[in-house]
Backbone as CSV, one residue per row, in Angstrom:
resi,resn,N_x,N_y,N_z,CA_x,CA_y,CA_z,C_x,C_y,C_z
1,PRO,0.834,-1.212,0.003,0.000,-0.002,-0.001,0.864,1.258,-0.002
2,PHE,0.535,2.192,-0.877,1.282,3.445,-0.959,0.323,4.614,-1.039
3,GLY,0.661,5.675,-0.317,-0.015,6.958,-0.486,-1.474,6.989,-0.117
4,LYS,-1.891,6.272,0.926,-3.281,6.333,1.333,-3.588,7.677,2.000
5,ARG,-4.841,8.107,1.815,-5.298,9.319,2.504,-5.718,8.955,3.923
6,PHE,-5.406,9.824,4.872,-5.804,9.575,6.252,-6.152,10.927,6.907
7,GLU,-7.292,11.018,7.474,-7.747,12.263,8.073,-7.393,12.296,9.561
8,ARG,-6.564,13.237,9.930,-6.135,13.357,11.326,-7.037,14.352,12.073
9,THR,-7.226,14.091,13.343,-7.921,15.054,14.199,-6.957,15.843,15.062
10,ASN,-5.771,15.282,15.288,-4.813,15.921,16.205,-3.396,15.638,15.776
11,SER,-2.497,16.566,16.144,-1.069,16.323,16.054,-0.576,15.859,17.414
12,THR,0.682,15.481,17.497,1.218,15.021,18.780,1.235,16.140,19.817
13,THR,1.525,17.370,19.381,1.512,18.475,20.336,0.108,18.792,20.809
14,ASP,-0.877,18.593,19.924,-2.280,18.756,20.332,-2.593,17.853,21.518
15,LEU,-2.182,16.594,21.411,-2.486,15.628,22.466,-1.905,16.077,23.794
16,VAL,-0.666,16.543,23.767,-0.015,16.965,25.012,-0.684,18.209,25.587
17,SER,-0.958,19.196,24.728,-1.545,20.441,25.219,-2.999,20.268,25.671
18,LEU,-3.747,19.388,24.995,-5.164,19.213,25.317,-5.388,18.236,26.463
19,TYR,-4.574,17.177,26.517,-4.880,16.089,27.435,-3.744,15.753,28.416
20,GLY,-2.628,16.456,28.311,-1.493,16.117,29.138,-1.709,16.318,30.622
21,GLU,-2.606,17.247,30.974,-2.842,17.539,32.388,-3.869,16.619,33.029
22,PHE,-4.586,15.848,32.219,-5.588,14.937,32.793,-4.904,13.757,33.488
23,SER,-5.543,13.286,34.536,-5.029,12.096,35.218,-5.414,10.839,34.441
24,LYS,-4.811,9.726,34.816,-5.109,8.430,34.204,-6.604,8.128,34.344
25,GLU,-7.169,8.379,35.521,-8.573,8.066,35.770,-9.503,8.988,34.969
26,GLU,-9.146,10.266,34.855,-9.985,11.201,34.088,-10.040,10.809,32.626
27,LEU,-8.900,10.403,32.050,-8.894,10.000,30.644,-9.709,8.737,30.423
28,GLU,-9.639,7.805,31.355,-10.434,6.574,31.245,-11.925,6.902,31.267
29,GLU,-12.306,7.875,32.089,-13.713,8.252,32.205,-14.200,9.003,30.975
30,LYS,-13.364,9.859,30.400,-13.785,10.687,29.269,-13.848,9.908,27.973
31,GLU,-13.007,8.881,27.806,-12.972,8.077,26.582,-12.843,8.969,25.336
32,ILE,-11.744,9.695,25.243,-11.498,10.627,24.145,-10.928,9.868,22.948
33,THR,-11.595,9.975,21.797,-11.149,9.305,20.584,-10.443,10.309,19.670
34,VAL,-9.270,9.930,19.166,-8.496,10.798,18.292,-7.991,9.988,17.092
35,SER,-7.608,10.712,16.050,-6.938,10.111,14.896,-5.616,10.831,14.693
36,ILE,-4.527,10.088,14.713,-3.209,10.664,14.550,-2.442,9.881,13.479
37,ALA,-1.396,10.481,12.961,-0.590,9.821,11.931,0.860,10.230,12.087
38,GLY,1.762,9.348,11.666,3.171,9.683,11.722,4.042,8.494,11.357
39,ARG,5.320,8.664,11.584,6.323,7.663,11.230,6.693,6.837,12.457
40,ILE,6.739,5.518,12.303,7.138,4.658,13.411,8.634,4.838,13.680
41,MET,8.958,5.261,14.914,10.354,5.515,15.285,10.895,4.438,16.222
42,THR,10.042,3.879,17.061,10.412,2.759,17.920,9.264,1.774,17.956
43,LYS,9.569,0.535,18.256,8.528,-0.490,18.296,9.019,-1.626,19.181
44,ARG,8.113,-2.109,20.017,8.476,-3.212,20.903,7.213,-4.007,21.241
45,GLY,7.437,-5.205,21.735,6.314,-6.053,22.149,6.289,-7.337,21.331
46,LYS,5.547,-8.292,21.834,5.393,-9.579,21.150,4.091,-10.195,21.585
47,GLY,3.732,-11.261,20.931,2.468,-11.929,21.291,1.270,-11.153,20.788
48,LYS,0.383,-10.774,21.686,-0.892,-10.191,21.279,-0.985,-8.699,21.544
49,ALA,0.110,-8.049,21.898,0.087,-6.604,22.148,1.472,-6.024,21.931
50,GLY,1.517,-4.735,21.620,2.795,-4.070,21.431,2.677,-2.557,21.535
51,PHE,3.822,-1.911,21.733,3.911,-0.453,21.811,4.767,0.065,20.666
52,ALA,4.528,1.306,20.303,5.375,1.991,19.316,5.302,3.484,19.577
53,HIS,6.304,4.206,19.118,6.270,5.664,19.118,6.165,6.135,17.669
54,ILE,5.203,7.011,17.424,5.102,7.578,16.082,5.415,9.061,16.153
55,GLN,6.019,9.554,15.076,6.535,10.918,15.044,5.905,11.698,13.901
56,ASP,5.423,12.926,14.213,5.014,13.846,13.173,5.927,15.060,13.242
57,LEU,5.534,16.146,12.588,6.412,17.320,12.531,6.718,17.875,13.927
58,GLN,5.716,17.832,14.817,5.882,18.488,16.119,6.572,17.627,17.161
59,GLY,6.449,16.306,17.079,7.032,15.487,18.133,6.624,14.029,18.024
60,GLN,6.622,13.333,19.167,6.310,11.908,19.194,5.228,11.613,20.232
61,VAL,4.513,10.518,20.002,3.555,10.016,20.982,3.557,8.501,20.937
62,GLN,3.287,7.881,22.068,3.268,6.418,22.140,1.907,5.889,21.744
63,ILE,1.910,4.756,21.029,0.657,4.056,20.717,0.740,2.654,21.303
64,TYR,-0.438,2.124,21.622,-0.556,0.786,22.196,-1.543,0.011,21.319
65,VAL,-1.102,-1.121,20.794,-1.919,-1.889,19.852,-2.133,-3.302,20.419
66,ARG,-3.408,-3.693,20.502,-3.758,-5.025,20.978,-4.490,-5.785,19.866
67,LYS,-4.168,-7.058,19.748,-4.773,-7.888,18.710,-6.284,-8.003,18.895
68,ASP,-6.723,-8.167,20.136,-8.145,-8.349,20.383,-8.954,-7.052,20.214
69,THR,-8.256,-5.923,20.010,-8.951,-4.637,19.808,-8.994,-4.240,18.337
70,VAL,-7.889,-4.388,17.637,-7.844,-3.967,16.238,-8.182,-5.087,15.258
71,GLY,-8.144,-6.334,15.722,-8.440,-7.461,14.843,-7.190,-8.087,14.257
72,ASP,-7.355,-9.301,13.734,-6.203,-10.069,13.248,-5.480,-9.374,12.103
73,GLU,-6.234,-8.858,11.108,-5.606,-8.293,9.911,-4.794,-7.041,10.234
74,GLU,-5.379,-6.136,11.014,-4.671,-4.898,11.338,-3.529,-5.152,12.301
75,TYR,-3.677,-6.142,13.173,-2.576,-6.440,14.099,-1.396,-7.056,13.347
76,GLU,-1.682,-7.805,12.309,-0.597,-8.353,11.478,0.155,-7.223,10.782
77,LEU,-0.590,-6.202,10.330,0.064,-5.034,9.745,1.013,-4.369,10.757
78,PHE,0.555,-4.299,11.996,1.397,-3.699,13.044,2.634,-4.546,13.317
79,THR,2.468,-5.847,13.448,3.605,-6.704,13.792,4.641,-6.771,12.679
80,THR,4.195,-6.616,11.434,5.128,-6.676,10.306,5.628,-5.283,9.884
81,ALA,5.120,-4.242,10.515,5.554,-2.877,10.174,7.011,-2.683,10.595
82,ASP,7.719,-1.867,9.812,9.126,-1.569,10.083,9.280,-0.146,10.608
83,LEU,10.412,0.108,11.250,10.732,1.470,11.626,10.817,2.326,10.358
84,GLY,10.202,3.484,10.391,10.178,4.356,9.221,8.866,4.314,8.474
85,ASP,8.048,3.272,8.692,6.742,3.198,8.041,5.845,4.332,8.531
86,LEU,5.043,4.875,7.635,4.063,5.889,7.992,2.716,5.209,8.241
87,VAL,2.128,5.500,9.396,0.905,4.818,9.801,-0.117,5.827,10.315
88,GLY,-1.383,5.408,10.273,-2.452,6.187,10.857,-3.099,5.394,11.991
89,ILE,-3.414,6.072,13.071,-3.971,5.414,14.257,-5.259,6.113,14.657
90,GLU,-6.304,5.352,14.837,-7.506,5.842,15.504,-7.579,5.150,16.851
91,GLY,-7.798,5.906,17.915,-7.795,5.259,19.216,-8.203,6.174,20.338
92,LYS,-8.125,5.628,21.566,-8.511,6.325,22.781,-7.263,6.855,23.494
93,VAL,-7.349,8.076,23.976,-6.235,8.663,24.719,-6.229,8.109,26.139
94,PHE,-5.057,7.674,26.602,-4.935,7.180,27.969,-3.533,7.444,28.476
95,LYS,-3.326,7.169,29.761,-2.000,7.265,30.354,-1.599,5.906,30.900
96,THR,-0.331,5.564,30.677,0.187,4.292,31.193,0.379,4.392,32.709
97,ASN,0.753,3.288,33.309,0.973,3.267,34.754,2.107,4.190,35.192
98,VAL,3.022,4.475,34.260,4.119,5.389,34.606,3.798,6.833,34.187
99,GLY,2.570,7.057,33.701,2.128,8.406,33.400,2.403,8.918,32.013
100,GLU,2.796,8.037,31.064,3.067,8.506,29.698,1.778,8.592,28.906
101,LEU,1.530,9.762,28.315,0.368,9.966,27.492,0.453,9.095,26.235
102,SER,-0.588,8.331,25.944,-0.524,7.352,24.859,-1.883,7.275,24.186
103,VAL,-1.902,6.536,23.074,-3.149,6.295,22.350,-3.320,4.786,22.197
104,LYS,-4.439,4.266,22.695,-4.752,2.851,22.547,-5.522,2.661,21.247
105,ALA,-4.909,1.938,20.318,-5.462,1.846,18.975,-6.746,1.015,18.925
106,ILE,-7.730,1.566,18.201,-8.904,0.775,17.824,-8.918,0.578,16.304
107,GLY,-7.959,1.247,15.638,-7.782,1.070,14.208,-6.335,1.374,13.839
108,PHE,-5.737,0.522,13.001,-4.334,0.698,12.595,-4.277,0.631,11.081
109,THR,-3.765,1.703,10.438,-3.709,1.783,8.982,-2.267,2.000,8.536
110,LEU,-1.765,1.140,7.674,-0.452,1.351,7.063,-0.613,2.296,5.889
111,LEU,0.016,3.455,5.956,-0.153,4.486,4.930,0.920,4.413,3.849
112,THR,2.164,4.302,4.237,3.273,4.221,3.295,4.398,3.389,3.876
113,LYS,4.923,2.495,3.055,5.990,1.596,3.493,7.349,2.257,3.337
114,SER,8.188,2.134,4.356,9.575,2.593,4.256,10.407,1.517,3.595
115,LEU,11.054,1.855,2.494,11.815,0.870,1.727,13.255,0.751,2.188
116,ARG,13.724,1.714,2.986,15.101,1.663,3.469,15.110,1.867,4.988
117,PRO,16.079,1.296,5.682,16.138,1.439,7.143,16.520,2.855,7.544
118,LEU,16.053,3.284,8.705,16.377,4.603,9.229,17.782,4.622,9.807
119,PRO,18.386,5.817,9.928,19.666,5.925,10.654,19.507,5.479,12.100
120,ASP,20.600,5.189,12.758,20.593,4.736,14.142,19.791,5.686,15.023
121,LYS,18.807,5.142,15.751,17.890,5.995,16.503,18.567,6.700,17.666
122,TYR,19.665,6.162,18.160,20.324,6.770,19.311,21.357,7.818,18.914
123,HIS,21.955,7.664,17.762,23.040,8.563,17.377,22.665,9.473,16.205
124,GLY,21.635,9.102,15.434,21.240,9.940,14.321,22.332,10.058,13.271
125,LEU,22.304,11.174,12.537,23.321,11.427,11.517,24.420,12.312,12.110
126,LYS,25.606,11.784,12.249,26.718,12.552,12.780,27.583,13.156,11.693
127,ASP,27.550,12.551,10.498,28.345,13.044,9.380,27.713,14.328,8.838
128,VAL,28.406,15.458,8.993,27.843,16.744,8.594,27.537,16.787,7.113
129,GLU,28.441,16.246,6.291,28.222,16.258,4.852,26.983,15.448,4.469
130,GLN,26.796,14.300,5.109,25.605,13.486,4.828,24.335,14.222,5.241
131,ARG,24.398,14.967,6.340,23.236,15.718,6.779,22.816,16.746,5.727
132,TYR,23.807,17.360,5.073,23.499,18.360,4.066,23.079,17.728,2.743
133,ARG,23.689,16.621,2.406,23.380,15.975,1.128,22.068,15.193,1.185
134,GLN,21.724,14.666,2.352,20.489,13.911,2.516,19.657,14.545,3.619
135,ARG,19.210,15.756,3.334,18.505,16.530,4.352,17.245,15.817,4.834
136,TYR,16.631,15.026,3.993,15.403,14.330,4.400,15.688,13.353,5.543
137,LEU,16.862,12.698,5.516,17.214,11.802,6.632,17.497,12.599,7.896
138,ASP,18.153,13.726,7.728,18.422,14.579,8.889,17.125,15.034,9.530
139,LEU,16.126,15.379,8.715,14.841,15.830,9.246,14.120,14.724,10.002
140,ILE,14.242,13.500,9.513,13.601,12.371,10.191,14.160,12.166,11.585
141,THR,15.475,12.308,11.711,16.129,11.946,12.974,16.371,13.121,13.907
142,SER,16.224,14.356,13.430,16.588,15.505,14.250,15.426,16.471,14.403
143,MET,14.901,16.565,15.615,13.874,17.556,15.912,14.412,18.977,15.747
144,GLU,15.688,19.165,16.086,16.296,20.490,15.970,16.296,20.961,14.512
145,SER,16.570,20.054,13.569,16.553,20.435,12.158,15.147,20.780,11.695
146,ARG,14.153,20.033,12.154,12.775,20.336,11.796,12.366,21.696,12.340
147,GLU,12.760,21.982,13.568,12.444,23.274,14.178,13.129,24.419,13.429
148,THR,14.332,24.166,12.906,15.036,25.204,12.132,14.262,25.548,10.865
149,PHE,13.730,24.551,10.180,12.932,24.809,8.974,11.706,25.644,9.311
150,VAL,11.015,25.279,10.401,9.809,25.999,10.806,10.152,27.442,11.188
151,THR,11.245,27.610,11.935,11.646,28.953,12.369,12.026,29.820,11.182
152,ARG,12.747,29.249,10.223,13.128,30.023,9.025,11.887,30.511,8.285
153,SER,10.897,29.643,8.137,9.668,30.034,7.458,8.974,31.187,8.193
154,LYS,8.944,31.108,9.518,8.323,32.178,10.309,9.080,33.491,10.171
155,ILE,10.405,33.419,10.128,11.216,34.625,9.985,10.911,35.335,8.662
156,ILE,10.874,34.579,7.575,10.600,35.171,6.265,9.192,35.729,6.217
157,ARG,8.227,35.018,6.817,6.846,35.523,6.849,6.758,36.850,7.588
158,GLU,7.413,36.952,8.758,7.358,38.185,9.535,8.130,39.292,8.843
159,MET,9.194,38.959,8.140,9.942,39.962,7.394,9.062,40.576,6.307
160,ARG,8.371,39.727,5.586,7.454,40.212,4.546,6.346,41.093,5.178
161,ARG,5.781,40.617,6.256,4.685,41.349,6.906,5.155,42.721,7.351
162,TYR,6.340,42.780,7.949,6.845,44.059,8.439,7.068,45.032,7.284
163,LEU,7.704,44.585,6.236,7.972,45.460,5.099,6.686,45.879,4.408
164,ASP,5.758,44.945,4.236,4.473,45.279,3.625,3.740,46.340,4.444
165,ASP,3.737,46.154,5.766,3.044,47.106,6.654,3.703,48.476,6.649
166,ASN,4.962,48.543,6.249,5.665,49.816,6.189,5.725,50.387,4.769
167,GLY,4.855,49.903,3.910,4.688,50.507,2.594,5.626,50.013,1.514
168,TYR,6.350,48.944,1.772,7.258,48.396,0.745,6.486,47.480,-0.180
169,LEU,6.883,47.477,-1.431,6.268,46.649,-2.453,7.194,45.498,-2.784
170,GLU,6.698,44.265,-2.649,7.523,43.099,-3.008,7.471,42.892,-4.522
171,VAL,8.626,42.674,-5.120,8.710,42.476,-6.561,9.560,41.246,-6.851
172,GLU,9.494,40.802,-8.089,10.357,39.719,-8.577,11.132,40.240,-9.771
173,THR,12.437,40.111,-9.726,13.296,40.586,-10.799,13.989,39.403,-11.479
174,PRO,14.549,39.599,-12.672,15.120,38.464,-13.406,16.266,37.772,-12.663
175,MET,16.318,36.449,-12.816,17.414,35.667,-12.249,18.530,35.452,-13.272
176,MET,18.232,35.639,-14.554,19.251,35.496,-15.596,19.571,36.883,-16.151
177,HIS,20.845,37.243,-16.095,21.263,38.572,-16.496,22.198,38.505,-17.712
178,ALA,22.124,39.529,-18.526,23.041,39.628,-19.683,24.440,40.011,-19.235
179,ILE,24.518,40.753,-18.109,25.803,41.186,-17.556,25.812,40.813,-16.069
180,ALA,26.893,40.216,-15.608,27.003,39.893,-14.185,27.380,41.150,-13.425
181,GLY,26.578,41.517,-12.427,26.871,42.726,-11.673,26.139,42.758,-10.353
182,GLY,26.428,43.794,-9.573,25.794,43.964,-8.276,26.625,43.466,-7.115
183,ALA,27.667,42.710,-7.408,28.564,42.193,-6.362,29.831,41.687,-7.026
184,SER,30.854,41.510,-6.224,32.115,40.976,-6.720,32.142,39.479,-6.443
185,ALA,31.681,38.689,-7.399,31.626,37.238,-7.225,31.621,36.577,-8.589
186,ARG,32.081,35.336,-8.636,32.099,34.599,-9.894,30.699,34.046,-10.179
187,PRO,30.136,34.315,-11.347,28.771,33.860,-11.636,28.721,32.471,-12.266
188,PHE,27.563,31.839,-12.155,27.242,30.668,-12.968,26.754,31.157,-14.330
189,THR,27.071,30.431,-15.377,26.619,30.820,-16.714,25.674,29.771,-17.272
190,THR,24.793,30.232,-18.163,23.872,29.339,-18.834,23.679,29.849,-20.261
191,HIS,23.126,29.021,-21.115,22.929,29.420,-22.523,21.448,29.480,-22.827
192,HIS,21.015,30.615,-23.379,19.636,30.783,-23.790,19.515,30.350,-25.261
193,ASN,18.866,29.225,-25.486,18.825,28.655,-26.832,18.085,29.533,-27.816
194,ALA,16.922,30.073,-27.409,16.112,30.849,-28.338,16.822,32.133,-28.778
195,LEU,17.542,32.756,-27.863,18.258,33.987,-28.179,19.701,33.728,-28.577
196,ASP,20.163,32.494,-28.432,21.535,32.096,-28.751,22.546,33.038,-28.091
197,MET,22.439,33.157,-26.769,23.352,34.031,-26.041,23.649,33.466,-24.655
198,GLU,24.815,33.813,-24.163,25.200,33.417,-22.822,24.560,34.365,-21.801
199,LEU,24.047,33.782,-20.735,23.484,34.567,-19.647,24.140,34.167,-18.337
200,TYR,24.019,35.048,-17.357,24.611,34.811,-16.033,23.499,34.677,-14.986
201,MET,23.597,33.655,-14.158,22.689,33.570,-13.017,23.069,34.691,-12.048
202,ARG,22.070,35.376,-11.516,22.351,36.582,-10.751,23.191,36.292,-9.503
203,ILE,24.106,37.200,-9.236,24.922,37.106,-8.020,24.437,38.094,-6.968
204,ALA,23.510,38.970,-7.360,22.898,39.920,-6.440,21.582,40.402,-7.047
205,ILE,20.730,40.962,-6.209,19.411,41.439,-6.658,19.448,42.927,-6.956
206,GLU,20.498,43.576,-6.555,20.582,45.035,-6.478,20.188,45.803,-7.739
207,LEU,20.774,45.460,-8.863,20.691,46.353,-10.029,19.273,46.528,-10.543
208,HIS,18.519,45.432,-10.633,17.141,45.533,-11.144,16.235,46.256,-10.152
209,LEU,16.495,46.113,-8.849,15.691,46.852,-7.877,15.937,48.357,-8.016
210,LYS,17.166,48.744,-8.241,17.465,50.166,-8.407,16.804,50.732,-9.662
211,ARG,16.679,49.923,-10.685,15.989,50.374,-11.893,14.510,50.642,-11.604
212,LEU,13.928,49.866,-10.714,12.535,50.091,-10.348,12.376,51.394,-9.569
213,ILE,13.363,51.725,-8.743,13.340,53.018,-8.051,13.436,54.156,-9.063
214,VAL,14.317,53.995,-10.053,14.432,54.981,-11.132,13.104,55.130,-11.859
215,GLY,12.380,54.032,-12.018,11.110,54.067,-12.726,9.972,54.680,-11.950
216,GLY,10.169,54.970,-10.679,9.128,55.653,-9.924,8.565,54.922,-8.736
217,LEU,8.901,53.633,-8.584,8.490,52.925,-7.367,9.346,53.434,-6.201
218,GLU,8.717,53.757,-5.081,9.448,54.454,-4.024,9.991,53.546,-2.941
219,LYS,9.356,52.384,-2.722,9.853,51.423,-1.723,9.704,50.033,-2.304
220,VAL,10.806,49.329,-2.515,10.730,47.988,-3.108,11.648,47.038,-2.336
221,TYR,11.278,45.779,-2.372,12.169,44.743,-1.810,11.944,43.448,-2.540
222,GLU,12.937,42.564,-2.448,12.814,41.221,-3.001,13.541,40.238,-2.078
223,ILE,12.887,39.122,-1.818,13.506,37.999,-1.118,13.652,36.897,-2.153
224,GLY,14.885,36.590,-2.540,15.058,35.643,-3.624,16.407,34.960,-3.612
225,ARG,16.542,33.990,-4.500,17.776,33.209,-4.590,18.821,33.952,-5.422
226,VAL,20.053,33.834,-4.982,21.195,34.307,-5.767,22.205,33.176,-5.869
227,PHE,23.090,33.262,-6.850,23.975,32.148,-7.187,25.409,32.661,-7.355
228,ARG,26.336,32.032,-6.637,27.748,32.441,-6.722,28.603,31.195,-6.879
229,ASN,29.345,31.154,-7.967,30.136,29.986,-8.342,31.476,29.994,-7.623
230,GLU,31.390,29.790,-6.307,32.581,29.903,-5.472,32.688,28.733,-4.515
231,GLY,33.408,28.886,-3.412,33.652,27.791,-2.485,32.394,27.251,-1.840
232,VAL,32.506,26.020,-1.341,31.390,25.357,-0.695,31.816,24.939,0.708
233,SER,30.993,25.270,1.686,31.220,24.832,3.059,29.881,24.852,3.781
234,THR,29.883,24.501,5.064,28.643,24.547,5.832,28.173,25.976,6.054
235,ARG,29.031,26.952,5.777,28.672,28.365,5.955,28.603,29.115,4.639
236,HIS,28.897,28.439,3.540,28.937,29.126,2.246,28.351,28.197,1.194
237,ASN,27.166,28.539,0.711,26.477,27.715,-0.278,26.497,28.423,-1.634
238,PRO,26.658,27.694,-2.731,26.674,28.338,-4.050,25.346,29.019,-4.392
239,GLU,24.238,28.594,-3.792,22.968,29.290,-3.962,22.387,29.542,-2.574
240,PHE,21.866,30.750,-2.377,21.329,31.092,-1.075,20.273,32.178,-1.239
241,THR,19.530,32.426,-0.178,18.455,33.414,-0.198,18.956,34.744,0.330
242,MET,18.614,35.796,-0.388,19.042,37.145,0.002,17.816,38.062,0.025
243,ILE,17.845,39.043,0.910,16.862,40.133,0.839,17.594,41.417,0.515
244,GLU,17.035,42.175,-0.422,17.530,43.519,-0.700,16.319,44.434,-0.760
245,LEU,16.482,45.666,-0.260,15.399,46.646,-0.287,15.983,48.021,-0.561
246,TYR,15.166,48.833,-1.214,15.573,50.212,-1.548,14.413,51.145,-1.345
247,GLU,14.751,52.371,-0.929,13.717,53.376,-0.638,14.156,54.726,-1.175
248,ALA,13.255,55.361,-1.934,13.540,56.707,-2.436,13.483,57.727,-1.298
249,TYR,14.240,58.796,-1.431,14.243,59.923,-0.499,14.734,59.513,0.905
250,ALA,15.480,58.440,1.011,16.028,57.991,2.294,17.524,57.824,2.145
251,ASP,18.227,57.788,3.287,19.660,57.514,3.237,19.981,56.341,4.162
252,TYR,21.274,56.089,4.366,21.684,54.914,5.114,21.221,54.958,6.569
253,ASN,21.019,56.164,7.119,20.520,56.266,8.493,19.096,55.705,8.601
254,ASP,18.273,56.022,7.605,16.909,55.492,7.588,16.912,53.973,7.463
255,ILE,17.799,53.444,6.633,17.842,51.996,6.440,18.366,51.300,7.687
256,MET,19.294,51.932,8.416,19.762,51.355,9.672,18.620,51.267,10.671
257,LYS,17.834,52.329,10.776,16.685,52.315,11.699,15.683,51.246,11.290
258,LEU,15.410,51.160,9.990,14.484,50.143,9.500,14.981,48.754,9.846
259,THR,16.286,48.510,9.625,16.849,47.181,9.859,16.733,46.773,11.314
260,GLU,17.154,47.641,12.228,17.123,47.269,13.639,15.696,47.098,14.145
261,ASN,14.782,47.924,13.687,13.379,47.773,14.101,12.767,46.496,13.528
262,MET,13.118,46.166,12.279,12.590,44.964,11.658,13.122,43.714,12.368
263,VAL,14.422,43.663,12.646,15.008,42.512,13.316,14.409,42.318,14.696
264,ALA,14.221,43.406,15.449,13.620,43.321,16.769,12.174,42.823,16.674
265,HIS,11.443,43.321,15.686,10.042,42.869,15.476,9.995,41.379,15.173
266,ILE,10.863,40.916,14.280,10.871,39.494,13.911,11.199,38.635,15.125
267,ALA,12.178,39.051,15.919,12.561,38.275,17.110,11.394,38.166,18.082
268,LYS,10.677,39.251,18.294,9.522,39.231,19.209,8.440,38.294,18.696
269,GLN,8.151,38.377,17.397,7.056,37.580,16.842,7.403,36.102,16.759
270,VAL,8.651,35.782,16.436,9.037,34.385,16.219,9.502,33.719,17.501
271,LEU,10.297,34.446,18.308,10.907,33.859,19.496,10.235,34.308,20.788
272,GLY,9.470,35.391,20.701,8.836,35.917,21.905,9.745,36.770,22.766
273,THR,10.943,37.051,22.302,11.917,37.843,23.045,12.884,38.492,22.085
274,THR,13.501,39.580,22.532,14.544,40.220,21.717,15.932,39.887,22.230
275,THR,16.013,39.000,23.194,17.314,38.552,23.721,17.580,37.138,23.241
276,ILE,18.692,36.939,22.531,19.017,35.624,21.989,20.393,35.201,22.478
277,GLN,20.599,33.887,22.466,21.877,33.326,22.857,22.620,32.871,21.614
278,TYR,23.842,33.345,21.436,24.678,32.920,20.305,26.000,32.445,20.868
279,GLY,26.199,31.125,20.929,27.389,30.582,21.548,27.441,30.964,23.021
280,ASP,28.513,31.601,23.417,28.664,32.051,24.810,28.133,33.466,25.017
281,TYR,27.572,34.069,23.963,27.163,35.460,24.058,25.652,35.590,24.129
282,GLU,25.184,36.520,24.974,23.775,36.887,25.014,23.637,38.218,24.299
283,ILE,22.786,38.268,23.288,22.682,39.445,22.441,21.302,40.063,22.599
284,ASN,21.273,41.356,22.870,20.016,42.090,22.985,19.759,42.813,21.663
285,LEU,18.647,42.488,21.010,18.341,43.023,19.683,17.488,44.286,19.751
286,GLU,17.163,44.765,20.938,16.335,45.969,21.057,17.073,47.173,20.463
287,PRO,16.373,48.008,19.658,16.999,49.240,19.183,17.251,50.196,20.368
288,GLU,18.216,51.154,20.270,19.076,51.364,19.116,20.332,50.529,19.263
289,TRP,20.849,50.091,18.129,22.098,49.362,18.115,23.271,50.354,18.098
290,THR,24.412,49.850,18.511,25.624,50.684,18.492,26.024,51.009,17.057
291,ARG,26.256,52.293,16.791,26.733,52.730,15.462,28.256,52.731,15.446
292,LEU,28.830,52.265,14.334,30.279,52.205,14.210,30.810,53.297,13.279
293,HIS,30.008,54.329,13.049,30.469,55.409,12.161,30.452,56.728,12.906
């Protein structure tokens, strides 16, 4: 079976936030039915019952599967399921004797089969290069990596919202240029067959945004990919996302104020604080920042 549809009622974090404070007895009395889905990360048990932990984007939750509850066919699916399989569970929320919030299955659905084994569950991916080359495996094994993706998305969303609310117009400018410019970097080249000419993948967004200012647009910005045919490391990627913005009738002092206010706003909205920890340093992002000129 591949790619089955499954309708969820809750995520793993929903279960914790909604039912984590209930006692074992309260959950037994309420008989709360939920539908959850995720990837099998651990599995144990034999005979007529077993436990597993399934993982979705937010976290993990334990499931408990009994043969006499789900039936022979679905229990066989559970016993033959592998780590990495995606499954759907319908069941009752309960707490084990040690107080772990769990779901007792009344239905077990195999959604997608994992064709390859997962990385070691205790050590994950330690090879940095493999983490970058096989990001999907890194995401499966690392909650921190998943949280980074979510945080990045929130940062870009808040950046757009802040600039839009301050009268900036988001635009899209060409990624292929006839002349490489806007920064001092080696470009990637490509050939345009219809025009029979060499083009350069942009190394900066700057030049076309400035042309829009010349054309009469007063506040513009673009968040987009740029490409630089240079070294590769964990801190330097040949393609990366850049933001550039320009404003008519303003100077660098105005842009400094805009930048510090925008960064502080994003930190408050995404992290809930303007104080962040970077290595051994605690950094306060509240304006005004120290000027070096």
